[in-house]
Backbone bond lengths (Angstrom), bond angles and torsions (degrees), N, CA, C in turn:
res aa  C-N    CA-C-N  psi(-1)  N-CA   C-N-CA  omega(-1)  CA-C   N-CA-C  phi
1 X - - - 1.461 - - 1.527 108.74 -
2 X 1.321 116.50 133.26 1.459 120.99 179.60 1.530 110.14 -76.07
3 X 1.341 116.69 139.47 1.472 119.40 177.83 1.509 111.18 -64.53
4 X 1.292 114.96 145.83 1.467 120.42 -178.69 1.526 109.21 -81.82
5 X 1.315 114.94 78.80 1.459 121.64 -175.84 1.513 111.30 -60.27
6 X 1.329 116.85 -36.71 1.464 120.93 -177.37 1.513 112.11 -59.52
7 X 1.349 116.02 -39.16 1.469 120.25 -179.77 1.525 110.08 -64.80
8 X 1.351 116.93 -43.65 1.459 120.92 -179.99 1.517 111.05 -62.88
9 X 1.330 115.20 -38.76 1.462 119.39 179.64 1.530 110.29 -64.16
10 X 1.337 115.93 -38.81 1.459 120.43 179.16 1.525 111.71 -68.96
11 X 1.347 116.28 -36.35 1.454 120.40 -177.72 1.520 113.34 -77.64
12 X 1.313 117.27 -24.48 1.452 121.13 -175.61 1.522 113.71 -55.27
13 X 1.344 120.25 -47.00 1.473 119.68 178.27 1.529 112.99 -59.81
14 X 1.363 115.40 -36.13 1.466 119.10 179.53 1.523 110.88 -66.27
15 X 1.338 115.65 -39.43 1.468 120.27 179.35 1.525 110.20 -65.12
16 X 1.332 115.58 -42.54 1.468 120.24 -179.84 1.525 110.55 -63.60
17 X 1.341 116.13 -45.04 1.466 120.69 179.74 1.522 110.65 -62.56
18 X 1.345 116.11 -43.25 1.458 120.76 -179.82 1.532 110.82 -61.75
19 X 1.326 116.39 -42.31 1.462 121.45 178.99 1.523 110.97 -63.50
20 X 1.317 115.77 -41.70 1.465 120.67 179.47 1.520 111.34 -64.12
21 X 1.340 116.21 -42.71 1.464 120.72 179.27 1.526 110.47 -63.23
22 X 1.349 116.17 -43.43 1.467 120.21 179.45 1.521 110.75 -61.24
23 X 1.335 116.22 -43.17 1.467 120.44 179.72 1.524 111.17 -63.49
24 X 1.330 115.85 -38.18 1.463 120.19 179.86 1.526 110.86 -66.37
25 X 1.349 116.76 -44.12 1.467 121.37 179.00 1.529 110.68 -62.76
26 X 1.346 115.68 -41.78 1.464 120.43 178.98 1.522 110.89 -61.47
27 X 1.322 116.61 -43.67 1.464 121.35 178.98 1.526 110.97 -64.33
28 X 1.334 116.28 -42.32 1.460 120.70 178.56 1.532 110.55 -61.63
29 X 1.330 115.63 -43.16 1.469 120.20 -178.17 1.524 111.00 -65.94
30 X 1.324 116.82 -42.98 1.461 120.44 179.22 1.523 110.90 -60.76
31 X 1.322 115.75 -45.47 1.469 120.38 179.55 1.524 110.53 -63.55
32 X 1.316 116.48 -40.20 1.465 121.71 -179.13 1.527 110.50 -64.25
33 X 1.330 116.40 -46.21 1.468 121.17 179.77 1.530 110.81 -61.16
34 X 1.322 115.93 -45.48 1.465 119.89 179.86 1.533 111.90 -62.10
35 X 1.326 115.67 -32.21 1.459 120.42 -177.79 1.523 111.94 -72.65
36 X 1.335 117.39 -35.68 1.465 120.05 -171.23 1.532 114.94 -114.87
37 X 1.330 118.38 4.50 1.467 119.94 -176.21 1.530 112.30 -63.97
38 X 1.327 118.15 -36.26 1.462 119.96 -179.82 1.526 111.18 -65.35
39 X 1.332 116.45 -40.02 1.468 120.11 178.10 1.523 109.87 -63.91
40 X 1.341 116.90 -40.57 1.464 120.95 -179.83 1.528 111.07 -63.65
41 X 1.318 116.89 -41.67 1.466 120.60 178.85 1.526 110.58 -65.38
42 X 1.335 116.26 -40.53 1.468 120.30 177.69 1.524 111.00 -60.49
43 X 1.323 116.95 -43.41 1.463 120.62 178.99 1.522 110.84 -65.57
44 X 1.324 117.46 -37.39 1.466 120.58 177.84 1.524 110.61 -61.56
45 X 1.336 116.35 -43.24 1.455 120.45 -178.66 1.525 111.61 -64.16
46 X 1.321 116.52 -34.14 1.456 120.78 -178.96 1.521 112.55 -79.48
47 X 1.327 116.89 -33.05 1.462 119.53 -168.06 1.519 115.88 -120.50
48 X 1.340 118.27 -21.66 1.460 120.43 -175.40 1.509 113.86 88.82
49 X 1.324 118.68 -1.25 1.474 121.51 175.67 1.522 107.74 -75.73
50 X 1.335 118.91 126.81 1.468 120.05 -177.00 1.530 112.16 -55.68
51 X 1.320 116.20 135.67 1.467 120.52 176.74 1.523 110.48 -60.81
52 X 1.330 116.35 -33.72 1.467 120.41 179.66 1.528 111.05 -62.97
53 X 1.329 116.00 -41.15 1.471 120.85 179.06 1.522 110.34 -67.76
54 X 1.326 116.97 -43.12 1.461 120.84 179.21 1.522 110.53 -58.57
55 X 1.341 116.32 -48.06 1.469 120.45 -178.52 1.531 111.73 -67.95
56 X 1.323 116.68 -41.69 1.469 119.66 -179.18 1.529 111.08 -64.31
57 X 1.338 116.52 -42.93 1.460 119.14 177.30 1.526 110.96 -63.10
58 X 1.321 116.65 -42.09 1.461 120.39 179.51 1.521 110.88 -62.02
59 X 1.333 116.73 -44.78 1.467 120.98 178.36 1.526 110.96 -59.09
60 X 1.326 115.55 -47.43 1.461 121.15 -175.58 1.523 112.05 -70.86
61 X 1.333 116.57 -47.99 1.463 120.58 -174.70 1.533 112.71 -71.53
62 X 1.332 116.71 -29.96 1.470 119.65 -176.47 1.523 113.27 -104.11
63 X 1.349 116.63 3.19 1.474 120.19 -174.43 1.529 109.95 52.57
64 X 1.334 114.53 49.60 1.473 121.88 179.84 1.518 112.33 60.51
65 X 1.336 114.49 35.73 1.463 119.47 177.00 1.514 115.08 83.76
66 X 1.328 117.89 8.84 1.473 120.60 -176.62 1.526 113.75 -105.25
67 X 1.333 118.29 -5.92 1.467 119.79 -178.18 1.530 110.29 -67.06
68 X 1.308 115.57 162.17 1.470 120.53 -177.48 1.524 111.48 -60.94
69 X 1.357 117.34 -46.22 1.463 118.31 -176.39 1.530 111.64 -73.73
70 X 1.350 117.32 -22.58 1.464 119.18 174.88 1.525 110.14 -72.48
71 X 1.330 115.60 -41.69 1.470 120.97 -178.14 1.525 111.10 -74.45
72 X 1.328 116.85 -46.16 1.469 121.35 -174.30 1.529 113.86 -85.28
73 X 1.348 116.54 -26.78 1.470 119.16 -172.87 1.524 113.51 -128.97
74 X 1.326 117.67 5.53 1.474 121.22 -177.92 1.524 112.29 54.45
75 X 1.331 116.87 27.63 1.458 121.94 179.39 1.526 107.89 -96.22
76 X 1.333 116.60 103.62 1.462 121.55 -173.77 1.521 113.38 -97.58
77 X 1.341 117.52 -0.25 1.466 119.79 -176.37 1.529 113.19 -126.08
78 X 1.318 116.63 9.43 1.457 119.73 177.57 1.513 113.89 60.88
79 X 1.329 117.36 30.46 1.464 120.41 -178.39 1.528 109.59 -79.57
80 X 1.321 115.61 124.65 1.462 121.05 -179.42 1.532 109.80 -80.89
81 X 1.317 116.37 172.98 1.465 120.97 -171.19 1.526 113.64 -62.86
82 X 1.340 117.70 -48.34 1.461 120.98 -175.93 1.543 109.52 50.49
83 X 1.344 116.66 -116.41 1.466 119.74 -179.28 1.527 112.01 -99.11
84 X 1.300 116.75 22.49 1.475 123.70 -176.62 1.525 111.33 -66.14
85 X 1.332 116.84 131.60 1.461 122.05 179.70 1.529 112.34 -103.85
86 X 1.322 116.63 -6.96 1.459 120.43 -175.42 1.520 113.07 -88.34
87 X 1.354 116.57 -166.16 1.469 121.81 179.36 1.525 111.09 -59.84
88 X 1.322 116.20 155.14 1.460 119.97 -176.94 1.523 111.14 -145.33
89 X 1.326 114.86 166.38 1.460 121.02 179.46 1.526 108.00 -139.76
90 X 1.330 116.53 147.23 1.469 121.41 177.74 1.520 109.19 -96.48
91 X 1.342 115.49 137.04 1.465 119.47 -176.50 1.522 109.36 -153.49
92 X 1.315 117.04 140.74 1.464 121.69 178.72 1.522 109.76 -76.21
93 X 1.327 116.77 121.05 1.470 120.95 178.88 1.525 108.25 -132.02
94 X 1.337 117.87 -116.16 1.465 119.68 174.51 1.531 109.62 -64.20
95 X 1.328 115.71 -32.42 1.463 122.56 175.78 1.525 108.75 -127.49
96 X 1.315 115.96 167.71 1.454 120.45 179.28 1.528 110.89 -73.62
97 X 1.300 115.60 142.59 1.457 124.07 173.62 1.534 112.98 49.19
98 X 1.327 115.65 50.43 1.464 119.69 175.64 1.528 110.26 -76.32
99 X 1.328 115.06 156.25 1.465 121.09 -176.20 1.528 110.55 -90.92
100 X 1.336 116.29 126.24 1.462 122.29 178.10 1.525 110.08 -123.38
101 X 1.322 115.75 151.24 1.460 120.98 179.02 1.533 110.82 -70.58
102 X 1.322 114.93 147.51 1.460 121.41 179.07 1.530 108.57 -123.14
103 X 1.340 116.27 135.36 1.460 121.38 -174.62 1.534 111.11 -120.85
104 X 1.331 114.43 159.65 1.463 120.02 179.28 1.522 111.32 -71.79
105 X 1.337 116.52 -30.25 1.464 120.77 179.78 1.520 109.46 -158.26
106 X 1.321 116.46 173.20 1.461 121.44 -177.16 1.524 111.76 -65.35
107 X 1.340 116.82 -38.34 1.471 120.27 -179.38 1.528 110.87 -58.36
108 X 1.326 117.32 -38.14 1.463 121.39 178.71 1.524 110.79 -64.88
109 X 1.329 116.42 -34.58 1.462 121.02 177.97 1.519 110.72 -66.84
110 X 1.336 117.15 -44.19 1.466 121.14 178.57 1.537 110.12 -62.33
111 X 1.311 117.12 -42.41 1.470 121.24 179.71 1.529 110.71 -64.42
112 X 1.334 116.83 -43.87 1.461 119.95 -178.15 1.522 111.02 -68.24
113 X 1.313 117.39 -32.43 1.469 121.05 176.46 1.530 109.81 -58.96
114 X 1.337 117.34 -45.75 1.462 121.15 178.40 1.527 111.00 -63.84
115 X 1.320 116.39 -44.39 1.464 121.03 -179.51 1.525 110.70 -64.49
116 X 1.319 116.45 -37.05 1.469 122.05 179.40 1.530 109.98 -61.53
117 X 1.339 117.51 -47.28 1.462 120.78 -179.52 1.520 111.46 -66.88
118 X 1.342 116.71 -36.57 1.464 120.01 -177.75 1.526 112.55 -74.49
119 X 1.310 117.24 -26.46 1.465 119.97 -172.75 1.523 113.81 -91.25
120 X 1.331 117.85 -14.74 1.466 121.33 -177.91 1.523 110.88 -97.28
121 X 1.322 116.44 126.29 1.462 121.76 -176.85 1.527 112.11 -59.73
122 X 1.336 116.98 -32.03 1.472 119.27 -176.79 1.526 112.75 -66.58
123 X 1.333 117.18 -17.96 1.463 120.55 178.58 1.526 112.20 -98.89
124 X 1.327 117.77 -0.06 1.471 121.49 -172.65 1.529 112.15 -57.50
125 X 1.331 117.37 -39.76 1.470 120.05 -175.55 1.527 112.23 -65.07
126 X 1.331 117.58 -21.97 1.464 120.56 -178.96 1.524 111.51 -62.25
127 X 1.340 116.18 -30.78 1.452 119.86 -175.56 1.525 112.60 -77.90
128 X 1.338 116.49 -0.88 1.456 119.93 170.06 1.530 110.78 -78.70
129 X 1.340 116.66 -18.42 1.452 120.95 177.56 1.527 109.64 -83.91
130 X 1.310 116.27 150.11 1.457 120.43 178.64 1.525 110.91 -73.71
131 X 1.340 116.37 156.65 1.467 119.75 178.27 1.527 113.60 -63.81
132 X 1.348 117.78 -11.25 1.463 119.64 178.02 1.529 112.23 -101.94
133 X 1.336 117.23 5.12 1.470 121.50 -179.30 1.529 109.32 -99.37
134 X 1.337 116.06 67.07 1.460 119.87 -173.01 1.526 113.29 -66.98
135 X 1.325 118.02 -27.97 1.465 119.87 -179.09 1.533 110.73 -67.96
136 X 1.330 116.53 -43.53 1.476 119.68 177.88 1.523 110.28 -63.53
137 X 1.331 116.38 -39.55 1.467 120.08 177.60 1.529 110.42 -63.31
138 X 1.308 117.46 -41.78 1.470 120.75 -178.06 1.525 110.89 -62.13
139 X 1.327 116.79 -48.25 1.462 119.91 -179.96 1.532 111.04 -72.07
140 X 1.330 116.31 -32.19 1.458 120.07 178.33 1.514 112.93 -65.94
141 X 1.329 116.96 -37.95 1.470 120.66 177.83 1.524 110.80 -61.59
142 X 1.325 116.45 -41.27 1.472 119.87 177.89 1.527 110.21 -66.54
143 X 1.331 116.74 -43.08 1.466 121.03 179.66 1.519 111.22 -60.87
144 X 1.343 116.68 -37.17 1.469 121.31 -178.16 1.522 112.54 -78.51
145 X 1.327 117.15 -8.91 1.459 120.47 175.59 1.509 115.64 94.11
146 X 1.345 117.71 21.57 1.467 118.94 179.77 1.529 110.63 -64.72
147 X 1.328 116.81 -36.85 1.471 120.81 -178.61 1.523 109.78 -136.53
148 X 1.312 116.06 155.30 1.468 121.10 -179.81 1.525 112.54 -92.86
149 X 1.320 118.10 -18.59 1.464 121.96 -178.61 1.528 110.01 -66.78
150 X 1.349 118.33 120.15 1.469 120.38 -178.66 1.529 112.88 -63.54
151 X 1.340 116.99 -19.91 1.463 121.28 -179.81 1.533 112.42 -91.12
152 X 1.332 116.76 5.20 1.469 120.85 -173.94 1.535 113.42 -53.29
153 X 1.349 119.44 -47.68 1.474 118.90 179.95 1.523 112.47 -60.72
154 X 1.321 116.74 -42.65 1.467 119.92 -178.99 1.527 111.58 -65.41
155 X 1.324 116.07 -36.75 1.465 119.77 178.46 1.519 110.67 -64.45
156 X 1.338 116.50 -43.22 1.467 120.39 178.67 1.530 110.74 -63.32
157 X 1.324 115.98 -47.17 1.469 120.21 -177.83 1.527 111.24 -62.48
158 X 1.330 117.31 -38.62 1.464 120.53 178.74 1.534 110.87 -63.50
159 X 1.340 116.42 -43.65 1.466 120.07 178.31 1.530 110.03 -61.64
160 X 1.328 116.13 -42.98 1.463 120.56 -179.47 1.526 111.54 -62.99
161 X 1.331 116.57 -46.78 1.461 119.82 -175.03 1.524 112.57 -77.54
162 X 1.328 116.97 -34.86 1.472 119.22 177.95 1.520 111.51 -64.93
163 X 1.340 115.75 -33.59 1.468 120.77 -176.36 1.532 113.56 -106.76
164 X 1.352 115.56 7.22 1.464 122.05 178.62 1.537 111.97 53.52
165 X 1.316 115.63 40.80 1.464 120.08 -178.74 1.529 112.10 -68.32
166 X 1.326 116.34 -20.00 1.468 119.63 179.47 1.527 111.70 -61.43
167 X 1.326 117.21 -20.36 1.464 119.87 177.76 1.529 111.58 -64.38
168 X 1.344 115.96 -30.07 1.463 119.64 -179.77 1.524 112.17 -74.07
169 X 1.334 117.63 -15.10 1.466 120.12 179.35 1.520 111.88 -70.32
170 X 1.325 116.91 -12.29 1.462 120.87 176.44 1.518 111.24 -83.46
171 X 1.324 116.66 -7.59 1.460 121.38 177.10 1.508 112.19 67.67
172 X 1.322 115.46 -147.29 1.456 121.99 -178.88 1.521 109.54 -116.69
173 X 1.312 116.15 148.35 1.472 121.14 -179.56 1.524 108.33 -80.63
174 X 1.317 116.57 98.69 1.460 121.04 -177.28 1.524 108.96 -123.12
175 X 1.343 119.09 109.75 1.459 121.04 -174.89 1.522 114.25 -68.56
176 X 1.328 117.91 -6.74 1.462 119.80 -178.60 1.522 112.74 -90.63
177 X 1.347 117.40 -6.33 1.469 118.60 177.91 1.518 109.99 -69.04
178 X 1.305 117.44 143.49 1.465 121.32 174.91 1.522 108.18 -95.49
179 X 1.309 116.97 127.84 1.452 120.87 177.47 1.520 109.84 -112.61
180 X 1.312 115.09 168.47 1.457 119.51 -169.02 1.524 112.36 -100.68
181 X 1.296 117.01 140.13 1.451 120.73 174.23 1.523 108.67 -94.47
182 X 1.322 116.53 163.61 1.456 120.98 177.27 1.532 110.45 -100.90
183 X 1.305 116.64 17.26 1.453 121.12 -177.30 1.525 111.46 -77.04
184 X 1.335 118.54 127.86 1.466 120.04 177.62 1.518 112.43 -69.57
185 X 1.345 117.39 -12.30 1.460 120.52 179.08 1.521 112.39 -81.70
186 X 1.323 117.52 7.31 1.458 122.38 176.83 1.528 112.11 60.20
187 X 1.303 116.54 50.10 1.458 120.50 176.02 1.527 108.02 -103.55
188 X 1.322 116.32 123.25 1.461 120.58 179.32 1.519 108.65 -105.28
189 X 1.329 116.28 147.85 1.459 120.42 -179.41 1.507 110.04 -131.06
190 X 1.320 116.05 153.45 1.457 121.49 171.00 1.519 106.96 -94.44
191 X 1.338 116.83 125.89 1.447 120.82 -179.15 1.512 111.07 -83.07
192 X 1.307 116.06 146.16 1.454 120.26 170.84 1.513 107.60 -83.34
193 X 1.334 116.86 168.60 1.465 119.82 178.88 1.523 110.46 -58.89
194 X 1.353 115.89 -37.11 1.463 119.88 -179.60 1.526 110.84 -65.65
195 X 1.348 116.47 -40.58 1.462 120.16 179.27 1.517 111.42 -66.74
196 X 1.332 116.28 -39.51 1.460 120.75 179.72 1.518 110.03 -60.38
197 X 1.333 115.53 -45.59 1.454 120.07 -179.41 1.524 110.49 -63.23
198 X 1.336 115.73 -37.71 1.450 120.76 -179.05 1.519 111.75 -71.39
199 X 1.312 116.30 -44.05 1.468 121.11 -176.18 1.523 112.37 -76.93
200 X 1.341 116.51 -35.13 1.480 121.99 -176.26 1.528 110.38 51.89
201 X 1.317 116.03 42.09 1.462 120.43 -179.57 1.523 109.55 -66.77
202 X 1.333 118.70 131.07 1.466 120.99 -175.64 1.523 115.36 -73.66
203 X 1.326 117.89 -12.80 1.462 119.38 -176.33 1.519 111.41 -87.76
204 X 1.322 114.70 137.20 1.454 121.03 175.49 1.520 106.89 -127.47
205 X 1.311 116.74 94.51 1.457 120.81 -174.97 1.527 110.36 -118.22
206 X 1.309 115.60 164.78 1.452 121.12 -178.14 1.530 109.56 -105.57
207 X 1.340 116.44 147.71 1.457 119.98 -168.49 1.514 113.91 -73.77
208 X 1.326 118.24 -41.10 1.468 122.24 -172.62 1.528 109.72 53.58
209 X 1.338 116.23 25.47 1.468 123.67 176.94 1.532 112.80 56.67
210 X 1.304 117.25 37.96 1.463 121.19 174.35 1.520 108.33 -148.63
211 X 1.314 116.61 159.51 1.452 120.84 -176.32 1.530 112.05 -72.13
212 X 1.317 115.19 144.93 1.462 122.25 172.65 1.524 106.92 -111.75
213 X 1.326 116.94 135.87 1.450 121.88 -178.70 1.520 110.15 -118.64
214 X 1.336 114.54 173.32 1.457 119.57 179.40 1.516 111.01 -128.96
215 X 1.313 115.85 135.24 1.459 121.95 174.16 1.518 107.68 -139.56
216 X 1.335 117.01 124.75 1.465 120.89 -178.50 1.536 110.61 52.92
217 X 1.328 115.69 41.48 1.465 123.80 179.23 1.537 112.03 60.11
218 X 1.311 115.77 31.21 1.461 121.55 -178.91 1.529 109.18 -128.73
219 X 1.328 116.73 130.85 1.463 121.46 -176.87 1.526 111.14 -74.85
220 X 1.340 115.68 139.61 1.461 119.41 176.05 1.527 110.51 -150.93
221 X 1.314 115.85 164.57 1.455 122.45 173.05 1.521 108.06 -125.35
222 X 1.332 116.00 169.26 1.463 121.33 179.15 1.522 108.87 -105.13
223 X 1.344 116.36 130.34 1.457 120.88 -179.51 1.519 112.23 -62.96
224 X 1.328 115.63 144.35 1.461 120.85 177.45 1.523 108.85 -136.25
225 X 1.329 119.07 165.15 1.471 120.97 -177.84 1.528 111.82 -54.60
226 X 1.332 115.13 136.95 1.458 120.34 178.24 1.515 114.27 90.30
227 X 1.345 118.20 -6.87 1.466 121.01 179.88 1.525 111.09 -70.19
228 X 1.313 115.46 141.96 1.469 122.56 168.08 1.517 106.94 -136.51
229 X 1.327 116.78 158.08 1.463 119.72 179.87 1.530 111.03 -65.24
230 X 1.298 116.52 -31.14 1.464 120.49 178.23 1.527 110.63 -64.59
231 X 1.335 116.10 -46.57 1.467 120.42 -178.97 1.532 110.90 -65.46
232 X 1.330 115.68 -43.52 1.469 119.56 -178.62 1.521 110.72 -65.04
233 X 1.319 116.97 -43.26 1.468 120.48 178.81 1.524 110.24 -58.21
234 X 1.326 116.54 -43.44 1.467 120.11 -179.39 1.529 110.25 -64.96
235 X 1.335 117.13 -41.22 1.464 121.34 -177.87 1.528 112.48 -63.12
236 X 1.337 115.95 -36.13 1.457 119.98 -176.40 1.525 112.85 -104.43
237 X 1.344 115.52 17.76 1.460 121.70 175.67 1.528 111.72 54.79
238 X 1.311 115.32 45.99 1.454 123.06 175.90 1.521 108.96 -117.24
239 X 1.327 115.95 164.11 1.452 120.42 169.95 1.529 107.60 -84.07
240 X 1.326 116.26 144.66 1.465 119.60 179.05 1.531 110.20 -58.60
241 X 1.337 116.39 -43.70 1.470 120.89 179.41 1.523 110.76 -60.20
242 X 1.324 115.40 -38.01 1.457 121.10 179.79 1.528 110.75 -66.35
243 X 1.339 116.83 -45.01 1.464 121.47 179.67 1.530 110.91 -62.85
244 X 1.333 116.98 -42.25 1.457 120.60 177.21 1.528 110.76 -60.66
245 X 1.338 115.61 -40.85 1.459 120.14 179.27 1.526 111.10 -63.20
246 X 1.337 117.24 -40.50 1.462 120.78 178.49 1.527 110.91 -58.27
247 X 1.320 116.45 -30.30 1.464 121.60 -176.86 1.527 113.17 -105.01
248 X 1.342 115.61 19.18 1.472 122.51 175.83 1.519 112.56 58.06
249 X 1.321 115.98 38.83 1.459 121.69 177.83 1.520 109.70 -117.66
250 X 1.337 116.88 137.42 1.455 120.82 179.05 1.523 111.78 -95.56
251 X 1.323 116.51 -19.28 1.458 120.18 177.81 1.527 109.03 -144.96
252 X 1.325 114.84 166.29 1.461 120.50 -175.96 1.531 110.69 -58.20
253 X 1.308 115.70 149.03 1.463 121.67 178.74 1.520 108.06 -143.40
254 X 1.320 116.18 159.06 1.457 120.25 177.27 1.527 110.12 -70.50
255 X 1.309 116.37 143.48 1.463 121.89 176.44 1.523 108.75 -105.64
256 X 1.307 115.79 123.46 1.463 120.78 178.58 1.530 109.14 -96.86
257 X 1.315 117.45 146.38 1.471 119.70 175.71 1.525 110.11 -54.58
258 X 1.317 116.38 130.74 1.462 120.98 -179.28 1.512 113.66 98.80
259 X 1.342 118.57 -12.86 1.466 120.89 178.31 1.524 111.09 -63.88
260 X 1.323 115.02 144.48 1.465 120.71 173.31 1.523 108.34 -85.00
261 X 1.327 116.74 128.67 1.466 121.80 179.49 1.524 107.66 -125.90
262 X 1.317 116.16 109.92 1.467 120.62 -177.40 1.524 110.78 -78.75
263 X 1.338 115.34 140.70 1.460 122.26 -179.58 1.516 112.19 -101.78
264 X 1.317 117.22 1.92 1.464 123.13 176.23 1.520 108.41 -153.25
265 X 1.304 116.45 172.43 1.464 120.51 -174.61 1.520 111.70 -65.37
266 X 1.328 115.70 137.51 1.456 120.70 175.26 1.527 109.99 -72.59
267 X 1.324 116.03 167.06 1.462 121.76 -176.94 1.535 111.58 -86.96
268 X 1.335 113.93 172.04 1.464 120.54 -179.37 1.522 112.41 -85.02
269 X 1.333 116.64 -11.62 1.459 120.28 178.15 1.529 108.63 -156.41
270 X 1.327 115.88 164.52 1.463 120.21 -179.09 1.520 110.33 -75.24
271 X 1.329 115.22 169.49 1.457 119.45 175.75 1.516 110.84 -63.38
272 X 1.329 115.93 163.17 1.471 120.35 -173.19 1.531 113.15 -63.44
273 X 1.332 117.53 -18.68 1.469 120.29 179.88 1.531 112.89 -81.87
274 X 1.331 116.87 -7.86 1.469 120.45 -176.97 1.529 109.80 -125.16
275 X 1.329 116.44 108.57 1.467 120.58 -176.68 1.524 112.89 -106.50
276 X 1.336 117.21 -26.74 1.466 119.62 -178.97 1.530 110.10 -154.56
277 X 1.320 114.09 165.17 1.467 120.43 179.19 1.523 107.66 -145.93
278 X 1.320 116.55 133.92 1.467 121.17 176.84 1.521 107.89 -95.57
279 X 1.317 116.04 120.52 1.462 120.87 -176.96 1.527 112.10 -64.50
280 X 1.325 113.65 129.37 1.468 119.40 174.52 1.532 108.80 -97.49
281 X 1.298 115.79 166.36 1.464 120.40 -179.57 1.536 110.27 -59.65
282 X 1.327 115.93 130.35 1.461 120.88 178.21 1.521 114.40 92.01
283 X 1.338 117.54 -12.89 1.469 119.98 179.11 1.525 110.50 -78.70
284 X 1.315 115.80 147.12 1.465 121.67 -178.93 1.520 110.17 -123.30
285 X 1.332 115.62 164.46 1.463 120.41 176.99 1.533 110.57 -61.16
286 X 1.337 115.52 -39.30 1.458 118.74 179.28 1.528 110.37 -64.29
287 X 1.332 116.25 -44.01 1.453 119.94 179.83 1.520 112.69 -60.93
288 X 1.335 116.48 -38.25 1.463 120.99 179.09 1.530 110.51 -69.39
289 X 1.325 116.18 -39.32 1.470 119.43 179.46 1.527 110.39 -63.18
290 X 1.341 116.96 -36.02 1.462 120.84 177.93 1.532 110.50 -73.97
291 X 1.316 116.08 -40.00 1.468 120.67 -177.25 1.524 111.49 -61.94
292 X 1.339 117.26 -41.03 1.467 120.45 -175.87 1.533 113.39 -103.02
293 X 1.332 117.36 1.30 1.456 120.20 177.79 1.513 113.38 68.08
294 X 1.340 116.56 41.24 1.470 122.07 179.44 1.522 108.88 -114.03
295 X 1.322 116.97 142.72 1.460 120.53 175.42 1.528 109.16 -61.43
296 X 1.332 116.83 135.57 1.463 121.17 -174.85 1.527 111.62 -61.07
297 X 1.324 117.41 -45.96 1.466 120.33 -179.60 1.525 110.62 -60.20
298 X 1.322 115.86 -38.71 1.459 120.08 -179.44 1.526 110.86 -67.24
299 X 1.334 117.07 -38.09 1.463 120.98 178.85 1.527 110.28 -61.92
300 X 1.339 116.60 -42.96 1.464 120.23 176.43 1.535 110.53 -61.09
301 X 1.337 115.88 -43.87 1.461 120.23 -175.66 1.520 111.80 -67.27
302 X 1.341 117.62 -42.57 1.461 121.47 179.39 1.524 111.03 -56.74
303 X 1.336 115.41 -36.76 1.468 120.53 -175.08 1.528 113.75 -97.71
304 X 1.331 117.32 1.76 1.451 120.20 178.16 1.505 113.72 62.99
305 X 1.321 116.04 32.56 1.469 121.17 -178.94 1.522 109.05 -104.92
306 X 1.329 119.31 132.33 1.470 121.01 177.75 1.529 110.66 -57.39
307 X 1.315 116.39 140.10 1.460 120.38 -179.23 1.530 110.91 -59.72
308 X 1.315 114.98 144.46 1.467 124.73 179.31 1.533 113.58 75.86
309 X 1.337 116.97 -1.58 1.465 118.95 176.84 1.527 108.63 -90.72
310 X 1.333 116.92 137.33 1.460 121.70 179.11 1.528 109.76 -103.04
311 X 1.337 117.60 115.39 1.470 119.85 177.87 1.527 110.89 -70.15
312 X 1.321 116.84 161.25 1.453 121.67 -175.44 1.518 114.37 -80.33
313 X 1.314 114.85 170.56 1.466 121.51 177.30 1.531 110.30 -58.12
314 X 1.336 115.78 145.14 1.474 124.96 -179.59 1.528 113.73 75.00
315 X 1.339 117.74 4.48 1.466 120.49 173.74 1.535 109.32 -67.72
316 X 1.337 115.29 134.75 1.464 119.37 176.97 1.527 108.38 -87.87
317 X 1.304 116.26 118.88 1.458 121.85 178.27 1.528 108.91 -102.72
318 X 1.329 115.64 127.97 1.464 120.19 175.23 1.544 108.53 -84.84
319 X 1.313 115.16 138.31 1.461 121.37 -174.91 1.519 113.10 -108.10
320 X 1.329 116.97 -3.31 1.470 120.91 -178.79 1.535 110.13 -136.71
């Protein structure tokens, strides 16, 4: 049988056009990533959201900066208005003329994206993942309802792996960052650039000229006279509301010298070396949650105790 040469001749222009379009998209994406990678790394250092996830979402949601709302409204993450009080733009999405946030520049969009994820309770569990665990973040974003496309996690992961965005999750080699020791004696150390590279610790925190410690893989400091949550939040480039949330507080409270103040979200369970705790006189559920670095609501749930109820002395509390 003779080959159908005519069909190949007809298909050839389509193949050439398709190849050209792919090359153009690849070039656009590379340029876009190079333009915004520093902002993504900065946001990762402040919030713990992987730079790879930030860049992949920006690429996908903004079509590499070419979408209408990216061009007209500097909205690179497709964030809708919700409780937004600022400028806005109408755009056809899942429905006609939906309301989207409008920003003064792209940097403001990247910053608001981080604040949006940190401020919504439905995304809280994502911060239990490390900044280098981009796959869990990708599937977690879909689970939390960021996008309706069932292929959303796979699309993000493909962008990350095709462009090696996971390399940015290591941040920058800065010998002035303070990293956490696992010493129960509360000894903090300043890492050298060589140690940082070796440890690849996912946390990028600021010193505020005081020691940072680790409990249950969660960063914390020790309260001292004159501390307030407002001052601490400012020192560590956090929102006051965010810092209160890390410590299971809904409103400001006095800080006593010696109090544990977490600088990131506590875990859902204690470390593997701690399975239970017998309550002593004067101990509270809140105190135990701080002592072992467990979220207060989770501690209540693990033990089947109604929230806000204080169990009696000698009660065995399960920590895992």
